[in-house]
N, C-alpha and C positions, 0 to 999 in steps of 0.2 A: 838153665842151658839147654833141657830139654825142649823147650817152647821154642829158643832160637833156631834148633835143627829143625823143628817141624815147619817152622816158618820159611826156613830156607828151601826145605824139599817142596812146600807148596809154591815157591816162587819159581823153582826149576820146573816143577810141573807145568804151571801155567805159561811160561816161557816156551818150552815144548809143545804146547797146545797151540801156541800162536805162531808156531815156526812154520815158514812156507812149505817144508818137507812135511810136516803133519797136516796140514792144509789139504796138500795136494793127495795125499795117502787118503784122506778122509773122504774128498769129494773127488776120487780117482774114475768113476764112471760118467760123471759130468764134465770132466776134462776131456775123456775121449770122446763124449759126444761133440765137445767143441773143436776138436781136432780137426774134422773134415770141413766145416765152413772156413776154418782160419786157413787151411791148406789153399782152400777156393780163392780166397782172399789174397792170398800171399803169392799164389801161382798167376792168376788172371788179372789183377789189380795192380799188384806192386811190381812183379817183374817185368811187366812188359814197358814200365817208365824208362828202362833202360833205352828203348827202342826210340824215345823222344830226340835222341842224339841225331837220329837221321834228317831232323829238321834243318840241322846246321852242316849238313855234308852234301857233297854231290854224290849219293848213294849209288853204289854198285852192288847188283844183289850177289854176283860171284865173289866179289872180294869181302862183303860183309861190313858191319860197323867198324869193326876194327881197323879195315884196310881202305876204308873209302877216305876219299879227300875231305878235308875241312874247308868250309865255305864261308863260316860265319853267319851273317844274317842275308847272305844275296838270295836265298830261296824265298825268303819274306819278300825283300825288296821287288823280286820277279812277280811274285804273287799279287802283291798290291798295287802292280802296274797293269794288272789283267782287268778288264771290264768285264769278263765273263764272272770274275769273283764276286765282283761287287754287286752284280746281277743275282748270283746266288745268295749272296748276304741279304741284300734286300728283300727278296723273295722270303727266305727263313724268317726273317723279323715280320715281315708282314702276316704270313700264315700263321705264325706262332701267335701273333699280337691278337690276330681274329679267333683263334682256339682260346685265348685267353678271356676274351670279352665275351664270346658266344658260348664258349664250351665250359669254362669254368664255373660259372653259376648252374649250369644243367644239372649236374649232380645233387648240388644244395636244394634247388627246387624240387628233384625228384625225390630226393631222401624225406623232405617235408610232407609231400603228398603221400609217399608210402607210411609214414610215421602217423599221418593222420587217418588212415584206414582201419575201420574197427572190425571188418570181417576178417578174421586171422587165416582161413583158408585161401580166400582171395588174394589176400596180402603176400602170401607165401608163393603163390602161383605165378603172381606179377613179378616178383623179385625173381624168380626163377627165369622167365621168360626175358627180363630187363638184363642178366647177367650172360646170358647166352651169347651174344655177338661179340662178347671180349675173348671167348674161346675159339673165335674162327680166325684161321689165317688171312692175313691181308691179301693173299693171293685168291683165295675164295671169295672174299668180300668184293675184290677188284672184279672177277668175274660176274659175280651178281651183280654189280652196278653197271656193268657192261650190257648184260643181257635185261636190266631194266631201263637204262637211260640212254643207250646208243641211239644214232639215228634211227635203226629199225628195231629199236627197244620196246618192250612192253607200253612203257609211258608214252611214247610218241605214237603206237600203235591205236592207244586210247584216244589220245587227242585227236589224230586224224580221224578217227571214227566219229568223233563228236562234231566234226567240222573245223577244228582248229588247224593252224598250221605247226609243222615239227619245230619243236626246240632243240637246239644242239645243246644238252646238257653237259656233255664231256669234251667239246670240241670247239667251245667258245670262251674265251679268255674269263670274262665277267661270271659266266654260268658255272664255269669249271671250278672257281674259287669257292663258290656258293655251296656247291657238292661237295668239294672237299671238306668243308667245314661241317655240313649237314650230316655227311657219313661219318666223319670222326665222332661227332656227337653220339650217333646213334650206336658207335661201336663201344665208347668209352663210358658214357654216362650212368649206365646200370651198374657197372663195376666201381665206380667213383662213389657210388653211395654208400658202399659198406662202411668207410670210415665215419661218414657223416652220422648214419643208423646207429653206429657203436657209441658215438659220442653223445648223442640223443639219449642213451640208455643210462647216461650218467647223470642227466637232468633231475634233481630232487622232485619226485612225483607230488610232493606236498604243495609245491607252488601251483601246479596246476588244479589241485584241489581247492586252494586258496582262490584262484581265480575264478573256477565255478561257484564259488560262495557270491563273489563280487559281482557275478553275472557278466563276464568277459566272452566275447565271442571268440571264435576260433583263429580268427585274423589276428585279433589282440593278443592272445596266446603265443602264435607264432612269432610276432612281433616283437613281443615283451619277455618271453621265456626261452622259446626253442633256439631262436638265433643268438640271443645273448649267451646261451648255454653252449652252443657250438663255435661261437666266436673264436677260442684259441685254436682250434682245429681249421678253421678256415683260413686264420691267419698264416699258420705254418704250412699249409698246402699252398696258399698264394704265394708266398716267399719261395718255396721250392719251384713253383711253375715259372716264376720271374727268373730265377737262377737258370731255366733252361731255355730262355729265350732266343738264344744262339743256337742251340742244338736242336735237330729234329730228326725223326726216325726215318730211315732210308725206305722202308717197304712201301708206307703209305703214298709219298709223292710218286715213287717210282712206279707202283702199280697202276695209281690211277691217272698218272700223266700220260701224255704221247705228243708226238711231234708237232701236233697243232697247237698245243698250248704250253711248248717247252719254255715260252717267254716267262711263264709264271710257276711252272712245276719245277723248275730246275733249283733246286736247294743246295746247301752245302753238301749235304749226305751224298747227294747223287753228284754233284761236282767232285767229291773227293773219291768217289767210285769210278768216274770217267777218268780222271787224271793219274789215279793211284793204279787201278786195276786195268782200266781199260789200255792207258798210255804207259804204263810201267813206270811212272814218275813217283816213286815212293817218297823221297823227299818233300815234295810239293804237298802230297797227301798227307804226310805227318805234321809238316808246318800248319797246314790249314787245320787240323785236330787240335793241334797246340794252340793256335789263335782260339778256336772255339772254346777250350777248356779255360783260358786265361778269362777271356770276355764273361764266359758265365759264371766264373768264380766271383769277378766283378760285380756282375748284375746280383749275385746272392748275397754278397756281403753288402751291397748298397741297400737292397730291400730290406735286409733284417736291421741295418742299421736305421732307416727311416721308420720302420714298424717300432723299434724301441723309443725312437725320439718321440714319437706320437702317442706313446704310453701303451701301447700293444706288446703281446708276448710275442718275442721272437723265437728263431730255433736254438740259439744260444745266449 
């Protein structure tokens, strides 16, 4: 009888320890730390979803969402009839594609080069210098770009002093696209190396030691050990990058763009700013934003599906 009672008490104790209340009390400080990021996500990520209703309304700022007239898909029909929208969409896809082709491999190459450095102090100093552009505002970077590459900038001053003609880096369409991509790589490549360097630390060092015994060169080590070791990280970041093909930041094209290259610098984010803030048409701006999100989700799911089909690791 006593053994049965002891067993019953033990079961009760185990159930209490496994109860939600007991777990919350035990890790109360950890849950308190979780409250702030959870509040941020709920307030700034989930609560604004209610505003998506504006995409299906003739939104009136004075009447609000609840009082505005419901128009269904009329806003989307109107947007899809505008040539300016298709121009912005085309520019967004082109610039993001160029960023993907030229910008995505840059941090991988940079991380491999940094990983191959043997002099630790020089390696740390190089990493610090490469990270710095990430912390600069695009307003500052835009100002530096105009000082360097405008018609009367430092680059053209040097070219003319050497007897060459001026080059319109920021006011000619093809040159502006090149500068847009190059400046973006300069700003982001250093920061992007962090994830790849972290992935490289997880590669088994014995593989490098075995390759030294076999007499492998550095290039063969990179090709057969380093790159396969970070392949999973590369695939995940590539899938996420493809998912952002329709989305583009506002500050970079807005700061670097000008009226002379508006045919190529006008992207979806500047289009939304122009019709939403400039013209006060919040329904159109919301509809374009919703279109971006849906197409981005399709790209993300599609890229993940293809990656899984070819035997690579996806993000879920």
